[in-house]
Phi, psi and omega in degrees: 000142179247140178223119178237119184271140182217113179257108187301316181304325177283332185248016185308302184301312183292329176288312177298321175305315176298321180296320181292314180308321186252035181293337173275349174254144186284068177275124181274166183297321174303318173306306184304316182295322177290319181291322179296325178292321173298327174295319177287323186244082191299330187273347185280154167252158189252120179267117185216157164255352183278109190290348175296337186290345174289337177273332183291145183231146175253143182058034176096302185229353192273130181289151181267125177294121192244150161246107185218145181279000187260000000 
């Protein structure tokens, strides 16, 4: 079993910053949480089917390591 804890209350400002940054991209709340988690857990990769993750950046300009079928 894998458990990754994420407390939105602790990460509220950073997560909302991401939602504001990507307001023109259909970033959902879940997407913003995953991007923030990738910032916190730098060695992790994000498994996704969502092609929008190719456009998202962590820490401003850094590509997010993805596992994606596309």
